[in-house]
DOVORO-723146 format. One line per field, with one value per atom (N, C-alpha, C): atom name; residue number from 0; x, y, z. Coordinates in steps of 0.1 Angstrom, whole numbers, plus 5000, padded with zeros to 4 digits. Layout:
// DOVORO-723146
site: (CA_...);
pos: (NUM_...);
c1: (X_...);
c2: (Y_...);
c3: (Z_...);
END
This chain:
// DOVORO-723146
site: (N_CA_C_N_CA_C_N_CA_C_N_CA_C_N_CA_C_N_CA_C_N_CA_C_N_CA_C_N_CA_C_N_CA_C_N_CA_C_N_CA_C_N_CA_C_N_CA_C_N_CA_C_N_CA_C_N_CA_C_N_CA_C_N_CA_C_N_CA_C_N_CA_C_N_CA_C_N_CA_C_N_CA_C_N_CA_C_N_CA_C_N_CA_C_N_CA_C_N_CA_C_N_CA_C_N_CA_C_N_CA_C_N_CA_C_N_CA_C_N_CA_C_N_CA_C_N_CA_C_N_CA_C_N_CA_C_N_CA_C_N_CA_C_N_CA_C_N_CA_C_N_CA_C_N_CA_C_N_CA_C_N_CA_C_N_CA_C_N_CA_C_N_CA_C_N_CA_C_N_CA_C_N_CA_C_N_CA_C_N_CA_C_N_CA_C_N_CA_C_N_CA_C_N_CA_C_N_CA_C_N_CA_C_N_CA_C_N_CA_C_N_CA_C_N_CA_C_N_CA_C_N_CA_C_N_CA_C_N_CA_C_N_CA_C_N_CA_C_N_CA_C_N_CA_C_N_CA_C_N_CA_C_N_CA_C_N_CA_C_N_CA_C_N_CA_C_N_CA_C_N_CA_C_N_CA_C_N_CA_C_N_CA_C_N_CA_C_N_CA_C_N_CA_C_N_CA_C_N_CA_C_N_CA_C_N_CA_C_N_CA_C_N_CA_C_N_CA_C_N_CA_C_N_CA_C_N_CA_C_N_CA_C_N_CA_C_N_CA_C_N_CA_C_N_CA_C_N_CA_C_N_CA_C_N_CA_C_N_CA_C_N_CA_C_N_CA_C_N_CA_C_N_CA_C_N_CA_C_N_CA_C_N_CA_C_N_CA_C_N_CA_C_N_CA_C_N_CA_C_N_CA_C);
pos: (0_0_0_1_1_1_2_2_2_3_3_3_4_4_4_5_5_5_6_6_6_7_7_7_8_8_8_9_9_9_10_10_10_11_11_11_12_12_12_13_13_13_14_14_14_15_15_15_16_16_16_17_17_17_18_18_18_19_19_19_20_20_20_21_21_21_22_22_22_23_23_23_24_24_24_25_25_25_26_26_26_27_27_27_28_28_28_29_29_29_30_30_30_31_31_31_32_32_32_33_33_33_34_34_34_35_35_35_36_36_36_37_37_37_38_38_38_39_39_39_40_40_40_41_41_41_42_42_42_43_43_43_44_44_44_45_45_45_46_46_46_47_47_47_48_48_48_49_49_49_50_50_50_51_51_51_52_52_52_53_53_53_54_54_54_55_55_55_56_56_56_57_57_57_58_58_58_59_59_59_60_60_60_61_61_61_62_62_62_63_63_63_64_64_64_65_65_65_66_66_66_67_67_67_68_68_68_69_69_69_70_70_70_71_71_71_72_72_72_73_73_73_74_74_74_75_75_75_76_76_76_77_77_77_78_78_78_79_79_79_80_80_80_81_81_81_82_82_82_83_83_83_84_84_84_85_85_85_86_86_86_87_87_87_88_88_88_89_89_89_90_90_90_91_91_91_92_92_92_93_93_93_94_94_94_95_95_95_96_96_96_97_97_97_98_98_98_99_99_99_100_100_100_101_101_101_102_102_102_103_103_103_104_104_104_105_105_105_106_106_106_107_107_107_108_108_108_109_109_109_110_110_110_111_111_111_112_112_112_113_113_113_114_114_114_115_115_115_116_116_116_117_117_117);
c1: (9538_9544_9557_9564_9574_9569_9557_9555_9550_9542_9542_9554_9564_9577_9584_9579_9584_9575_9562_9554_9558_9561_9565_9578_9586_9600_9597_9588_9586_9579_9574_9564_9573_9583_9594_9604_9607_9616_9607_9594_9584_9584_9583_9582_9597_9606_9619_9620_9618_9619_9610_9597_9589_9593_9597_9602_9615_9622_9633_9632_9620_9614_9610_9603_9595_9603_9616_9624_9633_9636_9640_9631_9616_9607_9606_9608_9607_9622_9633_9644_9646_9637_9634_9622_9618_9606_9594_9589_9578_9568_9558_9548_9548_9549_9547_9532_9524_9510_9510_9517_9517_9526_9535_9542_9535_9528_9519_9506_9503_9494_9499_9512_9519_9519_9524_9527_9513_9504_9490_9485_9486_9481_9490_9502_9508_9510_9506_9502_9489_9480_9467_9469_9477_9480_9488_9497_9504_9494_9486_9476_9466_9463_9455_9460_9474_9480_9483_9488_9490_9477_9466_9452_9449_9450_9445_9455_9468_9475_9470_9469_9460_9451_9442_9429_9430_9437_9440_9447_9452_9459_9447_9437_9425_9417_9413_9401_9387_9386_9371_9372_9364_9364_9378_9377_9388_9390_9378_9379_9387_9387_9392_9409_9413_9427_9428_9423_9425_9428_9417_9421_9430_9437_9448_9459_9461_9473_9473_9460_9460_9464_9458_9461_9477_9482_9494_9504_9501_9509_9506_9493_9490_9498_9500_9507_9520_9526_9540_9542_9532_9531_9529_9520_9518_9530_9538_9549_9562_9563_9572_9567_9554_9550_9552_9552_9553_9571_9577_9590_9596_9592_9599_9591_9578_9572_9568_9568_9562_9549_9540_9527_9516_9507_9496_9487_9477_9467_9455_9453_9442_9431_9420_9411_9414_9423_9428_9436_9444_9453_9442_9432_9424_9417_9413_9406_9417_9427_9437_9441_9440_9444_9429_9420_9409_9407_9411_9410_9418_9430_9442_9435_9432_9425_9413_9406_9393_9399_9408_9413_9419_9426_9433_9422_9413_9399_9391_9391_9386_9394_9408_9418_9416_9413_9411_9400_9389_9378_9377_9386_9389_9397_9405_9415_9408_9396_9392_9381_9376_9365_9373_9384_9395_9400_9400_9402_9391_9380_9368_9365_9368_9370_9376_9388_9399_9393);
c2: (2535_2547_2553_2541_2544_2553_2550_2555_2571_2572_2587_2594_2590_2596_2601_2591_2592_2604_2604_2617_2629_2628_2641_2645_2636_2642_2647_2640_2645_2658_2660_2674_2685_2681_2690_2695_2685_2687_2697_2694_2701_2715_2718_2731_2739_2732_2737_2742_2736_2737_2750_2748_2760_2773_2771_2784_2790_2780_2787_2791_2787_2792_2806_2807_2820_2831_2826_2834_2843_2833_2837_2847_2845_2852_2866_2867_2880_2887_2881_2886_2894_2887_2894_2904_2910_2919_2916_2901_2897_2901_2904_2908_2898_2901_2891_2885_2891_2885_2874_2874_2864_2852_2856_2843_2836_2845_2837_2829_2834_2826_2813_2814_2803_2791_2798_2786_2781_2788_2784_2773_2777_2767_2755_2755_2742_2735_2740_2734_2727_2733_2725_2714_2714_2703_2692_2697_2686_2681_2686_2679_2671_2674_2667_2653_2652_2642_2635_2639_2628_2626_2631_2625_2616_2617_2606_2594_2595_2586_2577_2586_2576_2569_2576_2570_2560_2555_2544_2533_2536_2525_2519_2528_2526_2516_2507_2497_2503_2512_2517_2532_2540_2553_2561_2564_2573_2585_2591_2604_2605_2594_2594_2595_2583_2584_2598_2605_2617_2629_2627_2635_2633_2621_2615_2622_2620_2627_2640_2646_2661_2669_2661_2667_2666_2654_2651_2663_2665_2676_2690_2692_2705_2707_2697_2698_2701_2696_2700_2713_2718_2731_2742_2740_2747_2749_2737_2739_2747_2744_2752_2768_2772_2786_2790_2785_2786_2790_2782_2784_2797_2794_2804_2817_2820_2834_2839_2830_2832_2840_2835_2841_2835_2845_2840_2835_2824_2819_2828_2831_2841_2834_2840_2836_2834_2841_2838_2825_2822_2808_2798_2799_2788_2783_2796_2792_2786_2790_2786_2771_2766_2752_2746_2750_2744_2739_2749_2745_2735_2735_2726_2710_2710_2696_2692_2701_2696_2692_2699_2692_2679_2676_2663_2652_2658_2650_2647_2656_2653_2644_2645_2638_2623_2621_2607_2600_2608_2602_2600_2609_2607_2593_2591_2579_2566_2566_2555_2551_2560_2558_2554_2558_2553_2539_2534_2521_2511_2516_2509_2506_2517_2515_2503_2502_2492_2478);
c3: (4246_4248_4240_4233_4226_4214_4209_4197_4199_4212_4214_4216_4221_4222_4208_4199_4182_4179_4180_4175_4182_4193_4198_4193_4192_4184_4172_4163_4151_4152_4163_4161_4167_4175_4179_4168_4159_4148_4139_4136_4128_4134_4144_4152_4150_4152_4148_4134_4126_4113_4106_4112_4108_4116_4127_4136_4125_4121_4113_4100_4093_4081_4084_4094_4098_4103_4107_4114_4100_4091_4078_4074_4072_4067_4073_4085_4092_4089_4088_4083_4073_4062_4049_4048_4060_4062_4056_4059_4058_4073_4068_4080_4091_4104_4114_4113_4110_4110_4100_4088_4079_4083_4090_4096_4107_4116_4126_4119_4107_4099_4092_4090_4083_4094_4107_4119_4122_4122_4126_4115_4104_4092_4093_4094_4096_4108_4119_4129_4128_4121_4119_4109_4099_4092_4098_4107_4115_4126_4131_4140_4132_4121_4114_4109_4106_4100_4110_4124_4136_4139_4140_4146_4134_4119_4110_4114_4116_4117_4128_4141_4152_4149_4141_4139_4130_4123_4113_4123_4134_4142_4152_4154_4164_4158_4168_4163_4165_4172_4174_4180_4178_4186_4180_4168_4163_4169_4173_4177_4192_4202_4213_4209_4197_4194_4189_4182_4180_4189_4200_4211_4221_4222_4230_4224_4211_4205_4203_4203_4202_4214_4225_4240_4243_4240_4240_4233_4220_4214_4217_4224_4229_4239_4250_4263_4260_4249_4246_4241_4231_4225_4237_4249_4257_4268_4272_4278_4271_4258_4251_4251_4249_4252_4264_4273_4289_4290_4285_4286_4278_4264_4256_4255_4258_4255_4269_4279_4293_4290_4283_4280_4290_4293_4303_4298_4300_4291_4292_4278_4276_4267_4264_4254_4244_4235_4224_4222_4232_4232_4234_4242_4245_4229_4223_4210_4201_4202_4194_4196_4207_4213_4210_4211_4207_4194_4186_4172_4168_4174_4171_4176_4188_4194_4185_4183_4174_4159_4155_4140_4143_4152_4155_4158_4166_4165_4154_4147_4131_4123_4124_4117_4123_4134_4140_4134_4132_4128_4113_4108_4092_4091_4100_4100_4102_4113_4115_4104_4098_4084_4076_4071_4062_4062_4075_4081_4077_4079_4078_4062_4054_4041_4033_4041_4035_4037);
END
């Protein structure tokens, strides 16, 4: 359980940093579509890395390890979204979250296959 709290804190720190960078980009008149794309790409990278790390720790079924961490991080992201943006769940959010979870599952599968090669 302690490792999950550590991962959540890393993810929250990552979200704060990326939000700060995108806020600065918005202040210098960068289009909000570009900043949203930056946030999306960095979220994908973060979910992939976290899934990969969980996959390397798993003994078997790396996709389940990636799914666990992906759903946990997704829950954190969803709670932040409800608190900060008050957005209602819609099809676009579902697709966004599905891509993030599938990326985490893929990272878990990569992690378990990397472990078996060693």
